[in-house]
C-alpha positions as CSV (number, residue, x, y, z in Angstrom):
1,M,-3.9,-54.5,9.8
2,A,-0.8,-52.8,8.2
3,A,0.6,-54.1,5.0
4,T,3.3,-56.8,5.4
5,R,6.9,-55.6,4.7
6,F,10.1,-57.5,4.5
7,A,13.7,-56.8,5.7
8,E,16.8,-58.9,5.2
9,A,18.2,-59.1,8.7
10,G,21.1,-61.5,9.4
11,V,20.1,-65.0,8.3
12,L,16.5,-64.1,7.8
13,R,14.1,-62.3,5.5
14,V,11.9,-60.9,8.3
15,A,8.2,-60.3,7.7
16,Y,6.9,-57.3,9.8
17,E,4.2,-54.8,10.0
18,E,4.8,-51.1,10.5
19,S,2.4,-48.4,11.6
20,G,2.4,-44.9,13.0
21,D,4.7,-42.0,12.3
22,P,7.8,-43.1,10.3
23,G,9.7,-40.5,12.2
24,G,8.3,-41.3,15.6
25,W,9.8,-43.0,18.6
26,P,10.5,-46.7,17.7
27,A,8.6,-49.4,19.5
28,V,9.2,-53.1,18.5
29,L,6.6,-55.5,19.7
30,L,7.6,-59.2,19.8
31,H,5.3,-62.2,20.0
32,G,5.8,-65.6,21.6
33,F,5.0,-69.3,21.0
34,P,2.5,-70.3,19.8
35,Y,1.3,-66.9,18.7
36,D,2.2,-64.3,16.1
37,G,2.1,-60.6,15.3
38,R,-1.7,-60.6,15.5
39,A,-1.3,-60.5,19.2
40,Y,-0.6,-56.7,18.9
41,D,-3.5,-55.7,16.7
42,A,-5.1,-53.8,19.6
43,V,-1.8,-52.5,21.1
44,A,-0.2,-51.0,18.0
45,P,-2.9,-48.4,17.3
46,V,-2.7,-47.1,20.8
47,L,1.1,-46.6,20.6
48,A,0.8,-45.1,17.1
49,A,-1.7,-42.6,18.4
50,E,1.0,-41.5,20.9
51,G,3.6,-40.8,18.2
52,A,5.3,-44.2,18.0
53,R,6.8,-45.9,14.9
54,V,5.4,-49.4,15.7
55,I,7.3,-52.4,14.3
56,V,5.7,-55.9,14.7
57,P,7.9,-58.7,13.3
58,W,7.2,-62.4,12.9
59,L,9.9,-64.4,14.6
60,R,11.9,-67.1,12.9
61,G,9.7,-70.0,12.0
62,Y,6.5,-68.0,11.9
63,G,4.3,-66.5,9.1
64,E,6.2,-65.2,6.1
65,T,9.6,-64.9,7.8
66,R,12.1,-67.1,6.0
67,F,15.7,-68.2,6.3
68,L,17.8,-66.9,3.5
69,S,19.8,-70.1,3.2
70,P,18.7,-73.8,3.3
71,D,22.0,-74.5,5.1
72,T,21.3,-72.4,8.2
73,L,20.5,-74.4,11.3
74,R,16.8,-73.9,12.2
75,S,17.7,-73.0,15.7
76,G,15.2,-71.8,18.2
77,E,17.8,-71.1,20.9
78,Q,17.5,-67.9,22.9
79,A,20.7,-66.4,21.4
80,A,19.2,-66.7,17.9
81,L,16.2,-64.8,19.0
82,G,18.3,-62.0,20.5
83,R,20.6,-61.7,17.5
84,D,17.7,-61.7,15.1
85,L,16.3,-58.7,17.0
86,L,19.6,-56.9,16.9
87,H,19.9,-57.5,13.1
88,L,16.3,-56.3,12.5
89,L,17.1,-53.0,14.3
90,D,20.1,-52.6,12.1
91,A,18.2,-53.4,8.9
92,L,15.5,-50.9,9.7
93,G,18.0,-48.2,10.7
94,I,16.7,-48.0,14.3
95,G,19.4,-46.9,16.7
96,R,17.4,-47.2,20.0
97,A,13.9,-48.6,20.5
98,V,11.5,-49.5,23.2
99,L,11.2,-53.3,23.2
100,A,8.2,-55.1,24.4
101,G,7.4,-58.8,24.3
102,Y,6.3,-62.0,26.0
103,D,7.4,-65.6,25.9
104,W,9.9,-66.0,23.0
105,G,9.5,-62.4,22.1
106,G,10.1,-61.3,25.7
107,R,13.2,-63.4,25.8
108,A,14.6,-61.7,22.7
109,A,13.8,-58.3,24.2
110,C,15.5,-59.2,27.5
111,I,18.6,-60.4,25.7
112,A,18.9,-57.3,23.7
113,S,18.4,-55.2,26.8
114,A,21.0,-57.1,28.8
115,L,23.7,-57.4,26.1
116,W,23.2,-54.3,23.9
117,P,21.6,-51.8,26.3
118,E,22.7,-48.9,24.1
119,R,20.1,-50.0,21.5
120,V,17.2,-50.2,24.0
121,A,15.4,-47.1,25.3
122,G,13.1,-49.2,27.6
123,L,11.8,-52.7,28.1
124,V,8.4,-54.3,28.7
125,S,8.7,-58.0,29.5
126,Q,6.0,-60.4,30.6
127,N,7.2,-62.9,33.2
128,G,10.1,-60.7,34.2
129,Y,13.7,-61.7,33.5
130,N,13.1,-64.0,30.6
131,I,16.6,-65.3,30.0
132,Q,17.1,-69.0,30.3
133,D,19.4,-70.6,32.9
134,I,20.4,-73.6,30.7
135,A,23.0,-74.8,33.2
136,R,20.3,-75.4,35.8
137,S,17.7,-76.7,33.5
138,G,18.0,-80.2,35.0
139,E,16.9,-79.1,38.4
140,P,13.3,-80.2,39.1
141,L,10.5,-77.7,39.9
142,P,7.6,-78.2,42.2
143,P,5.3,-80.9,40.8
144,E,2.5,-78.6,39.8
145,D,5.0,-76.4,37.8
146,E,6.4,-79.5,36.2
147,L,2.8,-80.5,35.1
148,R,2.4,-77.2,33.3
149,L,5.6,-77.8,31.3
150,W,4.3,-81.1,29.8
151,Y,4.5,-79.8,26.3
152,Q,8.2,-79.1,26.6
153,Y,8.9,-82.6,27.7
154,Y,6.7,-83.9,24.9
155,F,8.8,-82.0,22.4
156,H,12.0,-83.7,23.8
157,N,11.2,-86.9,21.9
158,E,10.3,-87.8,18.4
159,R,6.7,-88.6,19.3
160,G,6.3,-84.9,20.2
161,R,7.9,-83.8,17.0
162,A,5.5,-86.0,15.0
163,G,2.6,-84.8,17.1
164,L,3.3,-81.1,16.4
165,A,3.9,-81.8,12.7
166,R,0.7,-83.8,12.4
167,D,-1.6,-81.4,14.1
168,R,-0.1,-77.9,14.6
169,R,-3.4,-76.3,15.0
170,G,-4.9,-78.8,17.4
171,L,-1.9,-78.7,19.8
172,C,-1.5,-74.9,19.7
173,R,-5.2,-74.4,20.2
174,L,-5.0,-76.6,23.3
175,L,-2.0,-74.5,24.6
176,W,-4.0,-71.3,24.1
177,R,-6.8,-72.7,26.2
178,L,-4.6,-74.0,29.0
179,W,-2.4,-71.0,29.2
180,S,-5.1,-68.3,29.2
181,P,-8.1,-69.9,31.0
182,E,-10.0,-66.7,31.3
183,W,-9.6,-65.6,27.7
184,G,-12.7,-66.5,25.6
185,F,-11.1,-66.3,22.2
186,D,-13.1,-67.5,19.2
187,E,-12.1,-69.7,16.4
188,A,-11.7,-66.8,13.9
189,T,-9.2,-65.2,16.3
190,F,-7.2,-68.4,16.6
191,E,-7.2,-69.0,12.8
192,R,-5.8,-65.6,12.0
193,T,-2.7,-66.6,14.0
194,A,-2.7,-70.3,13.1
195,A,-1.8,-69.5,9.5
196,S,1.6,-68.5,10.8
197,F,2.2,-72.1,12.0
198,D,2.2,-73.2,8.3
199,N,5.7,-71.8,8.0
200,P,7.9,-74.6,6.6
201,D,10.4,-74.1,9.5
202,F,7.9,-73.9,12.3
203,V,8.3,-77.4,13.6
204,E,12.1,-77.5,13.4
205,V,12.5,-74.2,15.1
206,V,10.1,-75.1,17.9
207,I,11.5,-78.5,18.5
208,H,15.1,-77.1,18.6
209,S,14.0,-74.4,21.0
210,Y,12.5,-76.8,23.6
211,R,15.4,-79.2,23.3
212,H,18.2,-76.6,23.4
213,R,17.0,-74.9,26.6
214,F,17.4,-78.3,28.4
215,G,20.8,-79.0,27.0
216,L,19.6,-81.9,24.8
217,V,20.9,-80.6,21.5
218,T,23.8,-78.4,20.4
219,G,23.2,-74.9,19.2
220,D,24.3,-72.8,16.3
221,P,28.1,-72.5,16.5
222,S,27.9,-68.9,15.4
223,L,25.9,-68.1,18.6
224,E,28.3,-69.7,21.2
225,G,29.7,-66.3,22.2
226,I,26.2,-64.9,22.9
227,E,25.1,-68.0,24.8
228,A,28.3,-67.7,26.9
229,R,27.4,-64.2,27.9
230,L,23.9,-65.2,28.7
231,A,25.1,-68.0,30.9
232,A,26.6,-65.3,33.2
233,H,23.0,-64.0,33.9
234,P,23.7,-60.4,32.9
235,A,21.7,-57.7,34.6
236,I,19.3,-55.5,32.6
237,P,20.3,-51.9,33.1
238,V,17.6,-50.2,31.0
239,P,14.3,-48.8,32.4
240,A,11.8,-51.7,32.6
241,V,8.2,-52.6,33.4
242,T,7.6,-56.3,33.9
243,L,4.2,-57.9,33.8
244,D,2.5,-61.1,35.0
245,G,-0.9,-62.3,34.2
246,G,-2.9,-63.1,37.2
247,A,-4.3,-66.2,35.5
248,D,-1.2,-67.3,33.6
249,G,-1.5,-71.1,33.0
250,V,2.2,-71.7,32.3
251,L,3.8,-69.9,35.2
252,A,1.8,-70.0,38.4
253,G,2.0,-66.5,40.0
254,G,4.0,-65.4,37.0
255,G,7.2,-67.1,38.1
256,T,9.0,-63.8,38.7
257,A,10.0,-64.4,42.3
258,G,13.6,-63.1,42.8
259,H,13.7,-61.4,39.4
260,A,13.9,-57.9,40.7
261,R,17.6,-58.2,41.4
262,R,18.2,-58.8,37.7
263,F,17.0,-55.3,36.8
264,A,19.7,-52.7,37.5
265,G,17.8,-49.7,36.2
266,P,14.4,-48.1,37.0
267,H,12.0,-51.0,37.3
268,E,8.3,-51.5,38.1
269,H,6.4,-54.8,38.3
270,R,2.7,-55.2,37.7
271,V,0.2,-58.1,37.9
272,V,-2.7,-57.9,35.4
273,P,-5.8,-59.5,37.0
274,G,-7.4,-62.2,34.8
275,G,-4.6,-62.1,32.3
276,G,-3.1,-65.3,30.9
277,H,0.1,-66.0,29.0
278,N,-0.7,-63.7,26.0
279,L,-1.3,-60.4,27.7
280,P,-1.1,-58.1,24.7
281,Q,-4.0,-59.9,23.0
282,E,-5.9,-60.6,26.2
283,K,-5.4,-57.3,28.0
284,P,-4.2,-54.8,25.3
285,E,-4.9,-51.7,27.4
286,A,-2.7,-52.9,30.2
287,F,0.1,-53.9,27.8
288,A,0.0,-50.6,25.9
289,A,0.0,-48.7,29.1
290,A,3.1,-50.5,30.2
291,V,4.9,-49.5,27.0
292,L,3.9,-45.9,27.3
293,D,4.9,-45.9,31.0
294,V,8.3,-47.4,30.3
295,R,8.9,-44.7,27.7
296,A,8.1,-42.1,30.3
297,L,10.6,-43.9,32.7
298,A,13.2,-43.7,30.0
299,R,12.6,-40.0,29.5
300,G,12.8,-39.4,33.3
301,G,9.2,-38.4,33.8
């Protein structure tokens, strides 16, 4: 593990790890819920060996990342994640980077790629075009897909907030098992990440995220402009490799049908056999290969 560093970026003091050549090509690796930067422990060394400057941040509400002001809304909305990423690039003096992520982190990477493509050399996104269509969030899915989203509906009410606050580890461990049915993680692996759920803002950010995406709560007023741009479903023009886990327990079949039209640049889609919802930790070789391949796409070879 690299030493934890900190950067003041927008409304956050972001905790991150950096490895590889400080002058190398920047690669920012972004985790999802309920995971943390430990998901990239086996990916980062592969990229560093290929000359990358690897940045692994902890998202808002996780680990040692903190809000700078007690008055900032503990928003988990998609625009917040995208803006956080842009501010982190600025704070670290990174003009353009390869962005790679899944779940919440994949959403941040897709948003940056769609809205600020001049800052993105290439994109790796698990589950494809990972920008929420909030306007259509009330439309029902097939029953089996609705079943997989039980945790989101749980978080819509105060019973769910209380359940997450009471037993963060128990609930998140259950999600790990359900979402990655072929991943035999041990308790030590889970605990290395579970410490990040002790962040004092974890519950509030998570609850806000799963309520905002269904239009149940208002967002941060400072993010309204970004949310309006995302509501137009902007295309992603940068080179991209998208991934799905063949055994993803959240999105059957990856949920990427129809996503190809959202990618306006060079784009390749791959399915990783046996992979669940946390591909960089479950299948690090496949995830690292996607990052290196999208860099090659960006360089035209």
